[in-house]
C-alpha positions, 0 to 999 in steps of 0.5 A: 360101778363105784370103782369106775367112777373113782378111776375116772375122777382120779384120772381127771385129777391127774390130767388136771394137775398135768395141765396146771403144771404145763400152764405154770411152766408156760407162764415162766417168762424170762426177763425181757428189756423194754425201752421208752422215751420218758415223754412217751412212757406208757403203763407196763400193760401197754408196752410192746417189747421187741429185740430192737426198737428205733427212736427219731429224736428232736432236732438239736441246736446244741448239746442236749440230753434225752431220757429213757425208761428201761424196764424188764417186762418179763417175770425173771430178773435180768442181771449183769446189764451193760449199756453202750453206744457205737458213736462217741458223740452219744454217751449213755449213763449208767453204763452198768446195772446190777439187776433189773427186777422182773414182774414177779421178782422178790427184788422188785422195787418201786424205783424206775430205771432212768437212762440218760443219753447225752448228745454232744454237739458243741458246748458240753452238757455241763457247760464246761468245755467245748467239743467239735460240732456234729455234721449237719443233718442226720446223726445216728447211733445204736444203743446196745443193752445186754444182760442175763436172765433165767428161762425156767431151766437155765441162764440165757443172754438177753439183748435189746438194740435201739437205733437212735437218730437226731437232726443237728443244726449248725450255723456256718458262714463263709466270707469272700471278697471277690474270689478271695475266701477269708480264713475265718480261723486266722483273723488279722487281729482281735479286739475286745470292744466295738458297738456290741462291747457290752456283750462281747469278750473278744471279736475277730477282725479281718482286713479288706483293702477295698470294697470293689469287688464286694464283700460277700457273706454266704450261709453254709449252714442249715439254719436261717441267719439274721445279720446286722451290720453296724458301720463305725467311723471311730466316733459314731456307729450307725446300723447300715444293714439288716438282713436274713440269709437263708441256707446256701444263699449269699449276701453282699455286705453294704459297705462304702469305700473306707478312705472316708467313714466308715472306717470299719464295720461290725457284723452280728449273726443271730440264729436263734441259739444254734451252735457254731464253730467257735474257731471260726466265729467268736461267741458273745456273752449273749450267745450270738456270733460276731466279727469285724472288718477293718480297712487295712487295719488302719486304726487311728490313734484317737479311735474309741468305741461307743462303749469301751476302748478297743484293744487289738493284738 
């Protein structure tokens, strides 16, 4: 009887050890990526990690950086990590990480791995230099993250793909006189002054021989443009027109026959900080866009600006 009891106990102990070993084996979790925006980061217990994840980021008016937290929610380390995007307008850093510690790793530390995604839309992130604008509207890229981990038996690859989308705003205009469309990249001349000279470095000027047919300004962008037109006769400047131009709408500029004042007009375009093509519109130091209109470029010898002396090329 005693032998039977001991046999049962010994058998139970062996079976229990086998179940415990199975449990330990089942708990060996290979490393797994988890990516979260810093503004919506939750504790690791709440993170659901998949092989792919999507983010719809904020609307952007110009170049901007977004920040993510990259985690390893598995027990094993992830090593030799590379991070890249498939769109050159989206640059990511760092592009390489040597190791991302697992939850039960001896390499574990309290440091959080921050990933920076720079979206290039006009002015560079560091403020030095200028890049082409993104197309208006939706722009997207894929962030590809890959590395190596251990699954309890061998080394295996681990990957995460993240689709990212931003909505780009752009201020853009066209200028017409009747059926004639001005080439805003080729002004008739440029001046460094005008009614807004205190906030300008340079202003492009375009010639208009007559105001009949009218001068028309069209909003080709996807943001509202607040426009101020200032008339100037060489001595006195007066506000001639203030208006808001909505996307795809056109506005007739209120200028009179310039054989007598006004001889010229200056247009200020304000879109609440939205970027624009600086090959077409000149940027004032206040961030707004400006251009001027001359009547046949006939600048009288005694012409002067209220704030400065006009210089032209």
